[in-house]
C-alpha atoms as one frame of an Amber mdcrd trajectory, in Angstrom:
protein
-145.206  50.576  67.016-148.451  49.972  65.198-148.145  47.804  62.102-149.194
  49.290  58.771-151.411  47.467  56.303-152.353  48.048  52.688-155.881  47.071
  51.716-156.493  44.885  48.674-157.777  46.486  45.491-160.018  45.278  42.713
-157.155  45.742  40.250-154.937  43.548  42.421-157.578  40.827  42.571-157.964
  40.977  38.803-154.191  40.685  38.306-154.068  37.768  40.766-156.810  35.875
  38.900-155.102  36.504  35.547-151.830  35.237  37.032-153.549  32.057  38.247
-155.164  31.515  34.824-151.812  31.908  33.073-150.167  29.432  35.462-153.022
  26.934  34.981-152.812  27.300  31.187-149.059  26.728  31.318-149.437  23.598
  33.449-152.136  22.207  31.149-150.037  23.024  28.071-147.033  21.212  29.477
-149.156  18.277  30.631-150.983  17.748  27.337-147.998  18.403  25.072-145.560
  16.329  27.085-147.620  13.287  27.965-149.164  12.129  24.701-146.301  10.171
  23.141-144.159   7.252  24.182-141.120   5.790  22.501-141.719   2.124  21.700
-138.606   1.774  19.548-135.733   3.933  18.392-137.690   5.379  15.464-140.238
   6.826  17.871-137.519   8.514  19.906-137.147  11.316  17.352-140.901  11.918
  17.369-140.938  12.080  21.160-138.043  14.543  21.148-139.732  16.766  18.572
-142.996  16.634  20.531-141.098  17.545  23.704-139.531  20.645  22.120-142.589
  22.950  22.619-142.706  21.888  26.264-139.047  22.762  26.629-139.572  26.139
  24.957-142.584  26.905  27.159-140.583  25.917  30.239-137.723  28.203  29.210
-140.026  31.160  28.535-141.771  30.599  31.859-138.515  30.680  33.820-137.249
  33.737  31.942-140.471  35.677  32.632-140.525  34.557  36.252-136.888  35.596
  36.683-137.640  38.991  35.133-140.552  39.518  37.546-138.393  38.552  40.519
-135.677  41.021  39.486-138.218  43.779  38.797-139.975  43.469  42.139-136.805
  42.940  44.152-135.271  46.110  42.664-138.426  47.981  43.602-138.242  46.484
  47.107-134.621  47.559  47.459-135.338  51.043  46.087-138.280  51.859  48.358
-137.193  49.925  51.426-140.520  48.238  52.124-142.886  45.677  50.643-145.253
  46.095  48.844-143.781  49.048  46.954-145.994  52.024  46.142-148.164  51.525
  43.089-148.200  47.737  43.294-151.809  46.540  43.417-152.252  43.862  46.067
-155.182  41.421  45.950-155.589  41.016  49.706-154.867  42.980  52.847-151.098
  42.960  53.166-148.858  43.930  56.054-146.087  46.333  55.119-142.687  44.804
  55.827-139.627  47.019  55.982-136.243  46.133  54.537-133.634  45.372  57.177
-130.887  43.527  55.274-130.551  44.483  51.578-127.574  42.153  51.077-129.715
  39.129  51.962-132.334  40.166  49.409-129.656  40.532  46.719-128.153  37.161
  47.626-131.544  35.464  47.577-132.412  36.940  44.156-129.038  35.885  42.762
-129.481  32.368  44.128-132.987  32.025  42.649-131.834  33.321  39.252-128.910
  30.902  39.238-131.266  28.022  40.054-133.543  29.056  37.168-130.555  29.253
  34.827-129.304  25.863  36.011-132.721  24.295  35.441-132.940  25.715  31.923
-129.388  24.612  31.093-129.887  21.069  32.408-133.151  20.631  30.491-131.656
  21.883  27.220-128.474  19.855  27.674-130.464  16.678  28.327-132.704  17.264
  25.314-129.770  18.100  23.048-127.681  15.118  24.132-130.563  12.682  23.579
-131.328  14.328  20.234-127.707  13.908  19.122-127.798  10.265  20.178-130.999
   9.735  18.185-129.286  11.171  15.086-126.420   8.678  15.384-128.726   5.669
  15.593
């Protein structure tokens, strides 16, 4: 059986570059917002926590959007039975892969979403517990 390929499109390359720019902007935002303050005493701890809050919010939004994209594309993959689904612009020449085990795809998506949720919950719990401790002091 001859393998099928989908050729890359200009629209796909544009979307890929925009995606890379958004990821780079997110990484720079987190780096510059999260690395400019240090706590030298307990009074500075509140300032560090407040400065860390935008980083935490950006991290949460990033994981929510990434989880939404994973669900969207996995549902399309399950619906059509092959990847990439019709109408999805691809940036490079891509081999069409056919779906053999839909249960594994569903399990993988569930596992990734649970890991994202766990990461968000741990980050917020850690921030909130340290913030409560800084209020007591």
